C-alpha positions in Angstrom: -39.9 94.2 75.8 -43.1 95.0 75.8 -45.7 93.2 73.9 -46.2 95.7 71.1 -42.4 96.1 70.9 -41.9 92.3 70.4 -45.0 91.8 67.8 -43.6 94.8 65.9 -40.0 93.1 66.0 -41.3 89.9 64.6 -43.4 91.3 62.0 -40.5 93.4 60.9 -38.2 90.1 60.9 -40.6 88.0 58.6 -41.4 91.1 56.4 -37.3 91.5 56.1 -36.9 87.6 55.3 -39.3 87.7 52.3 -37.7 90.9 51.2 -34.4 89.0 51.2 -35.4 86.0 49.8 -36.6 88.5 46.6 -33.8 90.4 46.2 -31.5 87.3 46.2 -33.7 85.7 43.2 -33.3 89.2 41.4 -29.8 89.1 41.6 -29.7 85.8 40.5 -31.4 86.7 37.4 -29.3 89.8 36.8 -27.0 88.4 33.9 -24.0 90.5 35.2 -24.1 87.8 38.3 -23.5 85.1 35.8 -20.9 87.1 34.0 -19.3 87.7 37.4 -19.1 84.1 38.3 -17.7 82.8 35.0 -14.9 85.5 35.5 -14.2 84.1 39.2 -14.4 80.3 38.4 -13.0 77.7 35.8 -14.3 74.3 34.4 -17.7 73.1 35.0 -19.7 74.0 37.8 -23.2 74.5 38.7 -25.5 76.5 41.0 -27.5 74.7 43.3 -30.4 76.2 45.6 -31.9 74.7 48.9 -35.2 76.0 48.8 -37.5 75.9 51.8 -41.1 77.1 50.9 -43.2 78.0 53.8 -45.8 75.3 53.0 -43.1 72.6 53.6 -41.0 74.3 55.9 -41.0 73.4 59.6 -41.5 76.1 62.2 -38.5 77.3 64.6 -39.5 75.8 67.9 -37.3 78.7 69.6 -38.7 81.5 67.7 -41.7 80.4 65.9 -40.8 81.4 62.7 
């Protein structure tokens, strides 16, 4: 892969990763999501999130991301 193509691929990957995080957040704030969960599961349950904000996240040594 040429230097330019590799740079474009890495930049696109990072952009899409942020886009996906915002899309997931948007879906979780949609009331329809909660209603769908309530229709699928019974009893007491809770949703937990494991977040890795860029400030605290360690870089992947293989990808640098």
